[in-house]
VMD Tcl script that builds the backbone (N, CA, C; Angstrom):
set m [mol new atoms 255]
animate dup $m
set s [atomselect $m all]
$s set {name element resname resid chain x y z} {
  {N N UNK 1 A 88.331 80.561 115.838}
  {CA C UNK 1 A 89.023 81.105 116.987}
  {C C UNK 1 A 88.911 82.656 117.069}
  {N N UNK 2 A 88.680 83.160 118.198}
  {CA C UNK 2 A 88.670 84.564 118.391}
  {C C UNK 2 A 89.871 85.317 118.168}
  {N N UNK 3 A 90.022 86.325 117.397}
  {CA C UNK 3 A 91.203 87.172 117.246}
  {C C UNK 3 A 92.126 86.536 115.902}
  {N N UNK 4 A 91.440 85.493 115.476}
  {CA C UNK 4 A 92.251 84.819 114.218}
  {C C UNK 4 A 91.903 85.577 113.024}
  {N N UNK 5 A 93.077 85.836 112.140}
  {CA C UNK 5 A 92.906 86.535 110.818}
  {C C UNK 5 A 92.604 85.360 109.749}
  {N N UNK 6 A 91.652 85.632 108.966}
  {CA C UNK 6 A 91.329 84.710 108.035}
  {C C UNK 6 A 92.448 84.659 106.880}
  {N N UNK 7 A 92.715 83.425 106.389}
  {CA C UNK 7 A 93.885 83.409 105.257}
  {C C UNK 7 A 93.408 84.284 104.068}
  {N N UNK 8 A 94.399 85.055 103.716}
  {CA C UNK 8 A 94.158 86.070 102.682}
  {C C UNK 8 A 95.407 86.031 101.789}
  {N N UNK 9 A 95.269 85.910 100.393}
  {CA C UNK 9 A 96.276 86.176 99.538}
  {C C UNK 9 A 96.580 87.560 99.176}
  {N N UNK 10 A 97.688 88.049 99.097}
  {CA C UNK 10 A 97.972 89.493 98.862}
  {C C UNK 10 A 99.696 89.399 98.295}
  {N N UNK 11 A 99.919 90.491 97.557}
  {CA C UNK 11 A 101.216 90.722 97.164}
  {C C UNK 11 A 101.453 92.131 97.180}
  {N N UNK 12 A 102.842 92.414 97.106}
  {CA C UNK 12 A 103.273 93.767 96.734}
  {C C UNK 12 A 104.363 93.676 95.799}
  {N N UNK 13 A 104.396 94.985 94.857}
  {CA C UNK 13 A 105.198 94.904 93.895}
  {C C UNK 13 A 105.683 96.377 93.700}
  {N N UNK 14 A 106.967 96.625 93.549}
  {CA C UNK 14 A 107.449 97.912 93.271}
  {C C UNK 14 A 107.517 97.968 91.705}
  {N N UNK 15 A 106.518 99.046 91.288}
  {CA C UNK 15 A 106.232 99.192 89.845}
  {C C UNK 15 A 107.400 99.986 89.428}
  {N N UNK 16 A 107.864 100.948 89.950}
  {CA C UNK 16 A 108.837 101.976 89.471}
  {C C UNK 16 A 109.726 102.368 90.584}
  {N N UNK 17 A 110.954 102.744 90.630}
  {CA C UNK 17 A 111.853 103.275 91.501}
  {C C UNK 17 A 112.266 104.583 91.093}
  {N N UNK 18 A 112.706 105.411 91.917}
  {CA C UNK 18 A 113.241 106.767 91.727}
  {C C UNK 18 A 114.392 106.781 90.783}
  {N N UNK 19 A 114.258 107.501 89.620}
  {CA C UNK 19 A 115.218 107.642 88.759}
  {C C UNK 19 A 115.175 108.927 87.877}
  {N N UNK 20 A 115.966 109.126 86.896}
  {CA C UNK 20 A 115.901 110.556 86.202}
  {C C UNK 20 A 114.508 110.751 85.620}
  {N N UNK 21 A 113.769 109.659 85.257}
  {CA C UNK 21 A 112.516 109.947 84.592}
  {C C UNK 21 A 111.348 109.420 85.281}
  {N N UNK 22 A 111.505 108.786 86.501}
  {CA C UNK 22 A 110.419 108.118 87.222}
  {C C UNK 22 A 110.489 108.363 88.750}
  {N N UNK 23 A 109.536 108.129 89.500}
  {CA C UNK 23 A 109.399 108.316 90.831}
  {C C UNK 23 A 108.839 106.969 91.424}
  {N N UNK 24 A 108.721 106.760 92.744}
  {CA C UNK 24 A 108.627 105.445 93.261}
  {C C UNK 24 A 107.108 105.236 93.120}
  {N N UNK 25 A 106.660 104.058 92.911}
  {CA C UNK 25 A 105.331 103.519 92.945}
  {C C UNK 25 A 105.235 102.152 93.279}
  {N N UNK 26 A 104.357 101.904 94.347}
  {CA C UNK 26 A 104.234 100.444 94.883}
  {C C UNK 26 A 102.741 100.164 94.740}
  {N N UNK 27 A 102.697 98.809 94.154}
  {CA C UNK 27 A 101.414 98.198 93.880}
  {C C UNK 27 A 101.006 97.160 94.965}
  {N N UNK 28 A 99.957 97.291 95.695}
  {CA C UNK 28 A 99.710 96.316 96.735}
  {C C UNK 28 A 98.273 95.691 96.160}
  {N N UNK 29 A 98.263 94.371 96.072}
  {CA C UNK 29 A 97.072 93.772 95.609}
  {C C UNK 29 A 96.535 92.781 96.624}
  {N N UNK 30 A 95.253 92.714 96.950}
  {CA C UNK 30 A 94.522 91.631 97.835}
  {C C UNK 30 A 93.528 90.893 96.931}
  {N N UNK 31 A 92.942 89.939 97.545}
  {CA C UNK 31 A 91.987 89.137 96.605}
  {C C UNK 31 A 90.995 90.030 95.885}
  {N N UNK 32 A 90.602 90.982 96.764}
  {CA C UNK 32 A 89.325 91.840 96.108}
  {C C UNK 32 A 89.688 93.317 96.133}
  {N N UNK 33 A 90.941 93.654 96.285}
  {CA C UNK 33 A 91.135 95.173 96.394}
  {C C UNK 33 A 92.513 95.483 95.847}
  {N N UNK 34 A 92.930 96.466 95.127}
  {CA C UNK 34 A 94.243 96.921 94.685}
  {C C UNK 34 A 94.405 98.257 94.927}
  {N N UNK 35 A 95.644 98.691 95.346}
  {CA C UNK 35 A 96.009 100.071 95.640}
  {C C UNK 35 A 97.249 100.311 95.286}
  {N N UNK 36 A 97.483 101.627 95.093}
  {CA C UNK 36 A 98.692 102.266 94.487}
  {C C UNK 36 A 99.234 103.240 95.227}
  {N N UNK 37 A 100.512 103.035 95.727}
  {CA C UNK 37 A 101.157 104.107 96.735}
  {C C UNK 37 A 102.093 104.888 95.955}
  {N N UNK 38 A 101.752 106.124 95.626}
  {CA C UNK 38 A 102.713 106.816 94.788}
  {C C UNK 38 A 102.369 106.711 93.202}
  {N N UNK 39 A 102.393 107.707 92.676}
  {CA C UNK 39 A 102.065 107.592 91.281}
  {C C UNK 39 A 102.750 108.699 90.339}
  {N N UNK 40 A 104.151 108.318 90.339}
  {CA C UNK 40 A 105.112 109.151 89.607}
  {C C UNK 40 A 105.157 109.174 88.278}
  {N N UNK 41 A 105.983 110.142 87.588}
  {CA C UNK 41 A 106.099 110.072 86.314}
  {C C UNK 41 A 106.501 108.613 85.777}
  {N N UNK 42 A 105.928 108.163 84.618}
  {CA C UNK 42 A 106.431 106.814 84.214}
  {C C UNK 42 A 105.626 105.754 84.693}
  {N N UNK 43 A 104.685 105.932 85.726}
  {CA C UNK 43 A 103.850 104.952 86.281}
  {C C UNK 43 A 103.145 103.986 85.316}
  {N N UNK 44 A 102.465 104.682 84.265}
  {CA C UNK 44 A 101.560 103.984 83.257}
  {C C UNK 44 A 102.553 103.095 82.515}
  {N N UNK 45 A 103.677 103.722 81.960}
  {CA C UNK 45 A 104.533 102.853 81.326}
  {C C UNK 45 A 105.222 101.608 82.038}
  {N N UNK 46 A 105.459 101.935 83.148}
  {CA C UNK 46 A 105.998 100.852 84.219}
  {C C UNK 46 A 104.854 99.633 84.309}
  {N N UNK 47 A 103.724 100.079 84.485}
  {CA C UNK 47 A 102.719 98.891 84.572}
  {C C UNK 47 A 102.764 98.137 83.303}
  {N N UNK 48 A 102.729 98.723 82.176}
  {CA C UNK 48 A 102.823 97.995 80.981}
  {C C UNK 48 A 104.039 97.152 80.849}
  {N N UNK 49 A 105.118 97.527 81.269}
  {CA C UNK 49 A 106.377 96.859 81.135}
  {C C UNK 49 A 106.431 95.650 82.169}
  {N N UNK 50 A 105.793 95.912 83.306}
  {CA C UNK 50 A 105.751 94.837 84.289}
  {C C UNK 50 A 104.593 93.787 84.095}
  {N N UNK 51 A 103.703 94.149 83.032}
  {CA C UNK 51 A 102.600 93.580 82.740}
  {C C UNK 51 A 101.514 93.289 83.929}
  {N N UNK 52 A 101.352 94.495 84.464}
  {CA C UNK 52 A 100.254 94.701 85.576}
  {C C UNK 52 A 99.137 95.484 85.069}
  {N N UNK 53 A 98.019 95.080 85.561}
  {CA C UNK 53 A 96.799 95.867 85.029}
  {C C UNK 53 A 96.373 96.932 86.172}
  {N N UNK 54 A 96.062 98.106 85.705}
  {CA C UNK 54 A 95.456 99.292 86.378}
  {C C UNK 54 A 93.910 98.952 86.738}
  {N N UNK 55 A 93.434 97.968 86.023}
  {CA C UNK 55 A 91.917 97.705 86.232}
  {C C UNK 55 A 91.692 97.337 87.634}
  {N N UNK 56 A 90.596 98.057 88.306}
  {CA C UNK 56 A 90.223 97.701 89.545}
  {C C UNK 56 A 90.898 98.224 90.679}
  {N N UNK 57 A 91.777 99.324 90.284}
  {CA C UNK 57 A 92.495 100.092 91.471}
  {C C UNK 57 A 91.477 100.705 92.401}
  {N N UNK 58 A 91.500 100.438 93.569}
  {CA C UNK 58 A 90.602 100.891 94.657}
  {C C UNK 58 A 90.888 102.453 95.007}
  {N N UNK 59 A 92.240 102.620 95.115}
  {CA C UNK 59 A 92.754 104.007 95.529}
  {C C UNK 59 A 94.199 104.140 95.178}
  {N N UNK 60 A 94.393 105.561 94.882}
  {CA C UNK 60 A 95.876 105.816 94.759}
  {C C UNK 60 A 96.172 106.814 95.898}
  {N N UNK 61 A 97.132 106.416 96.611}
  {CA C UNK 61 A 97.679 107.118 97.760}
  {C C UNK 61 A 98.931 107.919 97.231}
  {N N UNK 62 A 98.756 109.342 97.434}
  {CA C UNK 62 A 99.859 110.191 97.015}
  {C C UNK 62 A 100.691 110.861 98.155}
  {N N UNK 63 A 101.929 110.916 97.987}
  {CA C UNK 63 A 102.667 111.447 99.124}
  {C C UNK 63 A 102.347 113.102 99.174}
  {N N UNK 64 A 102.502 113.683 100.267}
  {CA C UNK 64 A 102.297 115.072 100.460}
  {C C UNK 64 A 103.706 115.829 100.277}
  {N N UNK 65 A 103.386 117.089 100.245}
  {CA C UNK 65 A 104.708 117.964 100.246}
  {C C UNK 65 A 105.185 118.486 98.871}
  {N N UNK 66 A 105.599 117.559 98.091}
  {CA C UNK 66 A 106.188 117.951 96.780}
  {C C UNK 66 A 105.441 117.150 95.633}
  {N N UNK 67 A 105.782 117.648 94.311}
  {CA C UNK 67 A 105.208 117.054 93.200}
  {C C UNK 67 A 105.869 115.514 92.886}
  {N N UNK 68 A 106.818 115.275 93.452}
  {CA C UNK 68 A 107.484 113.850 93.372}
  {C C UNK 68 A 106.308 112.821 93.753}
  {N N UNK 69 A 106.260 111.934 92.988}
  {CA C UNK 69 A 105.344 110.756 93.400}
  {C C UNK 69 A 103.654 110.995 92.892}
  {N N UNK 70 A 103.638 112.250 92.357}
  {CA C UNK 70 A 102.198 112.621 91.670}
  {C C UNK 70 A 102.236 112.961 90.340}
  {N N UNK 71 A 103.405 112.745 89.525}
  {CA C UNK 71 A 103.422 113.222 88.009}
  {C C UNK 71 A 102.730 112.374 86.983}
  {N N UNK 72 A 102.392 110.925 87.694}
  {CA C UNK 72 A 101.653 110.064 86.586}
  {C C UNK 72 A 100.085 109.971 86.904}
  {N N UNK 73 A 99.599 110.824 87.749}
  {CA C UNK 73 A 98.166 110.731 88.177}
  {C C UNK 73 A 97.264 110.947 86.904}
  {N N UNK 74 A 97.631 111.970 86.058}
  {CA C UNK 74 A 96.788 112.026 84.978}
  {C C UNK 74 A 96.764 110.721 83.836}
  {N N UNK 75 A 97.711 110.388 83.559}
  {CA C UNK 75 A 97.866 109.200 82.679}
  {C C UNK 75 A 97.316 107.884 83.271}
  {N N UNK 76 A 97.490 107.692 84.474}
  {CA C UNK 76 A 96.864 106.508 85.250}
  {C C UNK 76 A 95.524 106.588 85.410}
  {N N UNK 77 A 94.898 107.842 85.763}
  {CA C UNK 77 A 93.518 108.031 85.806}
  {C C UNK 77 A 92.730 107.846 84.326}
  {N N UNK 78 A 93.370 108.414 83.367}
  {CA C UNK 78 A 92.877 108.045 82.037}
  {C C UNK 78 A 92.895 106.666 81.704}
  {N N UNK 79 A 93.831 106.050 81.966}
  {CA C UNK 79 A 93.976 104.481 81.770}
  {C C UNK 79 A 92.849 103.702 82.494}
  {N N UNK 80 A 92.729 103.951 83.753}
  {CA C UNK 80 A 91.713 103.307 84.403}
  {C C UNK 80 A 90.372 103.554 84.165}
  {N N UNK 81 A 90.042 104.740 83.642}
  {CA C UNK 81 A 88.681 104.975 83.423}
  {C C UNK 81 A 88.325 104.649 81.756}
  {N N UNK 82 A 89.299 104.342 81.023}
  {CA C UNK 82 A 88.972 103.892 79.815}
  {C C UNK 82 A 89.191 102.382 79.657}
  {N N UNK 83 A 89.321 101.546 80.853}
  {CA C UNK 83 A 89.320 100.301 80.970}
  {C C UNK 83 A 90.656 99.760 81.378}
  {N N UNK 84 A 91.592 100.378 81.660}
  {CA C UNK 84 A 92.890 100.014 81.904}
  {C C UNK 84 A 93.467 98.946 80.893}
  {N N UNK 85 A 94.810 98.799 81.335}
  {CA C UNK 85 A 95.529 97.885 80.595}
  {C C UNK 85 A 96.088 96.758 81.563}
}
mol reanalyze $m
mol bondsrecalc $m
mol representation Tube
mol addrep $m
């Protein structure tokens, strides 16, 4: 049928919330793609604690303006390039 969207499995998870040592990070996964919105301090640790894999991240979207939400980029980048957890 024209205009119909095919069935798709997707999920959204809050990896970390703003706190004294973390910033917000939201993980969105589709059948064939994974994205991270915000990559604050503690993101890599939060992925491990929530038993999520960084493998296959298609993109990391960073907020503009301040350093909040960007502090975990180096660690996340290293983990995804080394095979992810």
